[in-house]
Structures are given as C-alpha cells and as structure tokens.
C-alpha positions in Angstrom: 86.4 95.8 127.0 85.8 92.5 127.8 86.5 89.3 125.3 83.4 87.0 125.2 84.3 83.3 125.6 82.7 80.0 124.2 79.0 80.1 124.9 78.7 83.7 125.6 80.9 83.6 129.1 83.2 86.2 130.1 86.2 85.2 129.3 88.7 88.0 130.4 88.3 91.5 130.9 90.8 94.3 129.3 92.5 96.5 132.4 91.2 99.6 133.6 91.9 102.7 131.7 92.6 100.8 128.4 92.4 103.6 125.4 93.1 103.4 121.7 92.9 106.4 119.3 92.3 106.0 115.6 92.2 108.4 112.9 90.3 107.4 109.4 92.2 109.6 106.5 91.2 109.5 102.5 88.2 107.9 103.7 85.2 107.3 101.5 82.0 106.0 103.2 78.5 105.0 101.2 75.4 105.4 103.8 73.7 102.0 102.4 72.6 99.0 103.8 75.1 97.1 104.4 77.0 100.5 105.0 80.8 100.6 103.3 83.9 102.2 104.4 87.2 102.4 102.8 90.5 104.5 103.8 93.6 104.8 105.8 93.9 104.2 109.5 96.4 105.2 112.0 96.1 104.0 115.6 97.7 104.3 118.9 96.5 102.1 121.7 97.8 102.0 125.6 99.1 98.3 124.8 98.7 95.3 122.2 96.5 93.0 124.2 93.4 93.4 121.8 95.4 92.7 118.6 96.8 89.8 119.9 93.8 88.2 121.4 92.0 87.0 118.0 95.5 84.9 118.0 96.5 83.6 121.5 92.8 82.7 122.8 91.9 79.4 124.9 95.4 77.7 124.8 97.8 77.6 127.8 101.1 77.9 125.3 99.4 80.8 123.7 98.7 82.5 126.6 102.7 82.9 127.6 103.2 84.3 123.5 100.5 86.7 124.5 102.5 87.7 127.7 105.8 87.6 125.7 104.4 90.4 123.3 102.8 92.5 125.5 103.5 96.0 124.3 102.8 99.5 125.7 102.6 102.3 123.4 101.4 100.7 120.2 101.6 102.5 117.1 99.5 101.3 113.5 99.0 102.0 110.6 97.3 100.3 107.1 94.0 100.3 105.3 90.8 99.5 106.8 87.4 98.3 105.0 84.1 97.4 105.9 82.3 95.6 103.7 79.7 92.6 103.5 79.1 92.6 107.4 82.8 92.5 107.9 86.2 94.7 109.0 89.1 94.2 106.6 92.4 95.3 108.1 95.2 95.5 105.3 98.9 95.8 105.2 98.6 96.8 108.9 102.0 97.9 110.3 102.2 98.1 114.2 104.9 98.6 116.2 106.3 99.3 119.5 108.8 98.5 122.2 111.1 96.3 119.8 107.7 94.8 118.6 106.9 94.9 114.7 103.4 93.5 114.0 102.0 93.1 110.4 98.8 91.9 109.5 96.4 91.2 106.8 92.7 90.3 108.5 89.2 90.0 107.1 86.9 90.1 110.7 83.6 88.2 110.3 81.2 86.8 112.5 81.0 83.4 110.3 84.5 83.3 108.9 87.5 85.5 110.6 90.7 84.9 108.6 93.9 86.3 107.8 97.8 86.5 108.2 100.0 87.9 111.0 103.7 87.9 110.8 105.4 88.9 114.7 108.7 90.0 115.3 110.6 90.7 118.6 114.0 90.6 118.7 115.1 87.2 116.9 111.6 85.9 117.5 109.8 85.7 114.4 106.6 83.8 113.6 103.9 83.9 111.2 100.4 82.9 111.9 97.3 82.1 109.6 93.7 82.3 111.1 91.6 79.8 108.8 88.3 77.7 109.6 88.7 78.7 113.2 92.4 77.3 113.6 95.2 78.9 114.2 98.6 77.6 111.9 102.0 78.5 112.5 104.8 79.3 110.4 108.6 79.3 112.1 110.3 78.6 108.6 110.9 82.0 106.9 107.9 83.7 108.5 108.7 87.0 106.9 109.1 85.6 103.6 105.7 83.8 104.0 103.8 86.8 105.1 104.8 88.9 102.3 103.7 86.1 99.8 99.9 86.5 101.0 97.4 88.4 99.6 94.6 89.9 101.0 92.1 87.7 102.8 
C-alpha cells in the first residue's frame, strides 16, 4: 500500500508486511450501477497508520500526532456502506494498546467528510474533516463527537 500525495506523487509507503483482515456480516449487496453494499464490518489491522493517514497528511505537527497514535494490533467494528460512489463508515470503534478511536466517515473522491474522536490515556481530541480541511476540538471532544450525526 502507498499514499498518493498532491499531483499523484508517491508520498509515503506503508511498511512491508502490513496487513488487514475484514469480515462483513449481515451484509446486503446489490449488483447494480452503482453497486451498493450495507452491513456490519469487523476489522483487524497490523497497525493504525491507514486510519490516521486521512487526518494527519501534509502538516509537520500532525506527523508527530500520527507517530504518537501509532498502535499495533488494532481491532475495529462498525457499519459499512458503499453508496453513490462513496464509502461510509459509521459508528466505527477501534481499540488497541490503550487507544480508543471512534469515527463517522463518508469517503468520496470529491468530498471526504466526517468526524473522529481519539483517546489515548488522558489525551483526547475530536477532528472534523470538512471541505478538505481538518478542524480540531479539544474542549469536551467526547461530547462533541457523540452529538455528531452520520456525515
């Protein structure tokens, strides 16, 4: 896996041997154009880098943030939908090595958006992805995240 930077340049490569396992349950799929899928997802990953990439690209202080939240053996569970050219992850909860990550994301080529809550020890932060920008919430981030609806 690799991350593609601005103008299609390779920005960074995921460490060799990275893996993820995805299990879909109670899932319905329609083989139409566009294809749709809806169901529950359970995910296990070698580490958290792929999930954090969306929220930490291109800014030096966010690279530190990303390194601080690098977690091995991450497990996640939530709802997954493919609809209208977008991947929607709702009520996703990921845990591992003292990290709690909650997200509600709608990932599309033109307009990725959503909400993220991170907790590691006493550190807590909320992040909103909107209009190609990240907005950080340090005041009561858990309550802020809980009040967000699916994007």
